[in-house]
C-alpha positions as CSV (number, residue, x, y, z in Angstrom):
1,M,0.0,-0.4,-0.4
2,L,1.2,3.5,-1.0
3,T,0.9,5.2,2.5
4,D,2.6,8.4,3.6
5,A,4.7,6.3,6.0
6,A,5.6,4.1,3.1
7,L,6.7,6.4,0.3
8,R,9.0,8.7,3.0
9,N,10.7,5.2,3.3
10,L,11.2,4.4,0.0
11,K,15.2,5.9,-0.2
12,P,17.0,6.1,-3.7
13,K,19.7,3.1,-5.0
14,S,22.0,2.5,-7.4
15,K,19.1,2.0,-10.2
16,I,15.7,3.0,-10.7
17,Y,13.1,0.7,-9.1
18,M,9.6,1.0,-8.3
19,A,7.0,0.1,-5.6
20,S,3.2,-0.9,-7.1
21,D,-0.1,-0.7,-4.9
22,R,-3.0,-2.5,-6.7
23,D,-4.8,-1.8,-9.6
24,G,-2.2,-0.5,-11.5
25,M,-1.1,2.4,-9.6
26,C,3.1,2.5,-8.6
27,V,5.7,4.6,-8.1
28,T,8.6,4.9,-9.3
29,V,12.3,5.9,-7.3
30,S,15.4,7.2,-9.3
31,T,19.0,7.3,-8.1
32,S,18.2,11.0,-7.0
33,G,15.3,10.0,-4.5
34,T,12.9,11.2,-7.0
35,I,9.1,9.5,-6.6
36,T,7.2,9.6,-9.8
37,F,3.5,8.5,-9.5
38,R,2.9,5.9,-12.6
39,Y,-0.3,5.0,-13.7
40,D,-0.8,1.8,-15.5
41,Y,-3.4,0.2,-17.8
42,R,-4.5,-1.2,-20.8
43,L,-6.8,0.4,-23.8
44,N,-7.2,-1.6,-26.5
45,G,-5.5,-4.5,-25.5
46,R,-2.0,-1.9,-25.3
47,R,-0.4,-1.2,-22.3
48,E,-0.1,2.6,-21.5
49,T,1.4,4.3,-18.8
50,L,0.0,7.6,-17.7
51,T,2.9,10.0,-15.1
52,L,0.7,11.5,-12.7
53,G,3.4,13.8,-11.4
54,R,6.9,13.7,-9.0
């Protein structure tokens, strides 16, 4: 679950990584520590990604 406490505990690593919630919601954490919210979904059989913010 991507709660406020869980997001605060995400620390940068040597590579970009993802922490997922459910139903396509996830965040990516960059090597500099920037957290980007993303929503993955399918449209007409294709996987699409919507970046919601940083």
